[in-house]
C-alpha positions in Angstrom: 22.9 -13.8 -24.8 22.3 -15.5 -28.2 24.5 -14.2 -31.4 21.4 -12.5 -34.0 22.9 -15.5 -36.1 21.9 -18.1 -33.4 18.3 -16.6 -33.5 15.6 -19.1 -35.5 12.1 -19.2 -34.8 9.1 -20.5 -37.0 8.1 -18.1 -39.4 9.9 -15.0 -38.7 12.5 -14.2 -40.7 16.2 -13.5 -39.8 16.0 -9.9 -40.3 12.7 -9.5 -37.9 14.3 -12.0 -35.0 17.4 -9.6 -35.8 14.9 -6.6 -35.4 13.9 -8.7 -32.0 17.1 -9.1 -30.4 19.1 -5.7 -31.1 15.2 -4.0 -29.8 15.8 -6.3 -26.5 19.1 -5.7 -25.5 18.6 -1.8 -26.6 15.2 -1.6 -24.3 18.7 -3.2 -21.5 20.8 -0.9 -22.0 18.6 2.3 -21.7 17.1 0.8 -18.4 21.2 0.1 -16.9 22.5 3.1 -18.5 19.8 6.1 -16.8 20.0 4.3 -13.2 20.0 6.6 -10.2 20.8 5.1 -8.1 22.1 8.2 -5.6 17.9 9.3 -5.9 17.5 6.0 -5.1 19.6 5.8 -1.5 18.1 9.0 -0.4 15.1 8.3 -1.1 12.7 7.5 2.5 11.8 4.2 2.6 11.3 4.3 6.2 10.0 6.4 9.2 11.8 6.7 12.7 9.5 3.9 13.8 10.1 1.4 11.7 13.8 2.2 11.9 14.2 2.1 15.1 11.8 -1.3 15.9 14.1 -3.1 12.4 16.8 -2.4 14.7 15.7 -3.1 18.3 14.3 -7.1 16.2 18.0 -6.9 14.5 19.6 -6.6 18.3 17.4 -8.9 20.1 16.8 -11.8 17.1 19.7 -13.6 18.7 16.7 -14.9 21.4 15.2 -16.1 19.1 18.0 -17.4 15.9 20.1 -19.7 19.2 16.8 -20.5 20.9 16.5 -24.5 21.3 14.5 -25.9 18.7 11.6 -27.2 20.8 11.4 -23.7 21.9 7.8 -23.5 19.9 5.9 -21.0 22.3 9.2 -18.3 23.0 9.7 -17.4 19.4 5.7 -16.3 19.2 6.1 -15.4 22.5 8.9 -13.0 20.5 7.5 -13.1 17.8 4.0 -11.3 19.1 6.3 -8.5 21.5 7.3 -7.5 17.8 4.2 -7.1 16.5 3.1 -10.2 14.2 -0.7 -11.8 14.9 0.0 -14.7 15.8 -2.6 -18.3 16.1 -2.2 -21.3 18.0 -0.6 -24.1 17.8 2.2 -22.2 15.2 5.8 -24.2 15.1 8.5 -21.5 14.0 11.9 -23.2 13.1 14.9 -20.9 15.2 16.3 -21.0 11.8 13.8 -19.3 10.2 14.8 -15.1 8.9 11.8 -12.8 9.6 12.7 -9.1 8.2 9.9 -7.2 10.1 7.7 -9.2 12.3 4.7 -6.1 12.8 4.6 -7.5 9.0 3.5 -11.2 9.9 0.1 -12.7 10.2 -0.1 -16.4 10.9 -3.7 -18.2 11.7 -3.7 -22.0 13.7 -1.7 -25.1 13.2 1.3 -23.2 10.9 4.6 -25.3 10.2 7.4 -22.3 9.7 10.8 -25.3 8.3 14.2 -24.4 8.7 15.9 -21.5 6.3 12.5 -19.9 5.4 13.0 -16.8 4.4 9.7 -14.4 5.4 11.1 -11.1 3.7 8.1 -8.9 5.0 8.9 -5.8 3.6 5.1 -5.9 3.0 2.3 -7.9 4.5 2.7 -11.6 4.5 -1.1 -13.5 5.7 -0.5 -17.1 6.2 -3.8 -18.5 6.8 -4.5 -21.3 9.2 -2.8 -25.3 7.8 -0.6 -24.0 6.3 2.6 -25.8 6.0 5.6 -23.9 3.9 9.1 -26.2 4.2 13.0 -26.0 4.6 14.8 -22.7 3.0 11.0 -21.2 0.6 11.7 -17.7 -0.1 8.1 -15.5 0.7 9.9 -11.8 -0.8 7.6 -9.5 0.4 9.3 -7.0 -1.8 11.2 -5.5 -5.2 11.4 -2.0 -7.0 10.2 -0.7 -9.8 12.6 -1.2 -12.5 10.5 0.6 -14.6 11.2 3.9 -13.1 15.5 5.3 -12.8 15.7 5.1 -9.2 14.4 1.8 -9.1 11.7 2.8 -5.8 11.2 0.4 -2.9 7.8 -1.6 -3.1 6.8 -3.3 -0.4 4.2 -5.7 -1.5 2.0 -8.4 0.0 1.8 -12.0 0.0 -1.0 -14.3 0.7 -1.4 -17.5 2.1 -4.5 -19.5 2.1 -5.9 -22.0 4.2 -4.2 -25.5 3.3 -1.8 -24.1 1.3 1.6 -26.3 1.1 4.8 -24.9 -0.3 7.7 -27.0 -0.4 10.9 -26.7 0.3 13.4 -24.4 -1.7 10.1 -22.6 -3.3 10.1 -18.6 -4.3 6.9 -16.9 -4.1 6.9 -13.5 -5.3 5.1 -10.2 -3.9 1.9 -9.7 -4.6 1.2 -12.8 -5.1 -1.9 -15.1 -3.6 -1.4 -19.0 -3.1 -5.6 -20.0 -3.5 -6.7 -22.2 -0.5 -5.2 -25.7 -0.4 -2.8 -25.4 -3.0 0.5 -26.7 -3.3 3.8 -24.7 -4.6 6.5 -27.2 -5.9 10.0 -27.8 -4.5 12.1 -25.3 -5.8 8.9 -23.7 -7.7 8.9 -20.2 -8.9 5.7 -18.1 -8.1 5.2 -15.0 -10.0 1.5 -14.2 -9.7 -1.6 -15.8 -8.4 -2.5 -19.7 -7.6 -5.7 -21.0 -7.7 -7.5 -22.9 -5.2 -6.9 -26.6 -4.9 -3.7 -27.2 -7.6 -0.8 -28.5 -8.0 2.2 -26.5 -9.5 5.6 -27.0 -10.3 8.3 -25.5 -12.5 10.0 -22.4 -12.9 8.3 -20.8 -13.7 5.0 -22.5 -12.9 2.5 -24.8 -14.4 -0.2 -25.9 -13.2 0.3 -29.3 -13.2 -2.9 -31.4 -11.6 -5.6 -31.1 -9.0 -5.7 -31.3 -5.8 -8.7 -33.1 -4.7 -8.5 -32.9 -0.2 
């Protein structure tokens, strides 16, 4: 964090800049000091059936994780048993991390690469002909930091047809990636992306159109 003497903003006096900085720090400290972690941990986040399902999935997960790479059908079968809706010709690598299989909806001709994290606390809906490359993270959960107990949020992610989410990109909760778009490597996406564009950077910017 910059000291007040380091703050230089065009057209704004040092006194005003100092006030903005002090207000920001005070707000952050107020949120931190008023956290109610005990209430957060006591709140019921999952039904009994969901808890049982997550335990059973964790016990069965080694059959997914240690399956041979080319056993595409076996891994799809396992996910379907646990409630995932998956189309045909889907390739999911054995190192993919899946929080809750029954919150997955995957279309046809989809590839999900090594080390991808599908943190499916909310529904993750992946349409046809999507590629999600190595170690990308689709995060369908967060916390409401404006409430002292920081309640869990389970938010959907929608990846529309023909999208490519490149290596180590991050897609946040509640985001929709429009049809045909590209999320470049290590890009961070925390709001919706329109159709047929290329997004780069952290936070992302729209670099160009994608003409297919």
